[in-house]
C-alpha angles and dihedrals in degrees: 000000000000121000135176127241115211107207096171093110137043092271118047116232127203122227133185118258116273117260113276089235089074089061094041091052088048093237093123134027140177117252121240091273087066091229110067122073130219136181116248119224088261089051091050091050090049091050092049090049091050092049091050090049091047090049090052091049092047089054092057118097116252139182124241121206115207112232097294094195095060108128100224133108119258111278113253092218093064131074116263138195112233113240113211132190110249093220099050107013088234115155116248110211126203108273094036119130116238136170111259125217089267090059093250125119116266133183114235108228100180137264125313113260128226136184132204095187101063094271100310092119131014130210130192119253131203098263121100122223114212133174126218112208094237103018108053129229125341133182122226139172104249092241091072087057091052091251144099135210123241111251096238125051121236119236117241093246091054095051095085091053095064 
């Protein structure tokens, strides 16, 4: 089996051989020594095209979701969406015990949080994080908990006023 040796650093690393399709498509070829590899002009064009495409994708806005399975209560210094019981309209606060879809008790941790500005600010979403005592954190749409989120989030400084 052929393999590649990357000698670009102080310690050589060994890599698997490139896929044969790269040679068949004439994007890559072995040099005359039969060992070294080089990109063909078609390979160089394909790489340039890929890098342009990747640059364009990197420039698009994207949303980050903070580790949704973290088993911690919602932080009081961040905005929150209020979760309310469908039957009574009563507010469900982080730390409250509910009945999960499986019929077992769960602890409501708060909504998942997302960011559109690379993590500078976070906003609550419409997915509930709950924790089962012996099974870790799970994510549910609030409807399966018999609840719904308010449309607008509440700012951290307004949370004490509720």
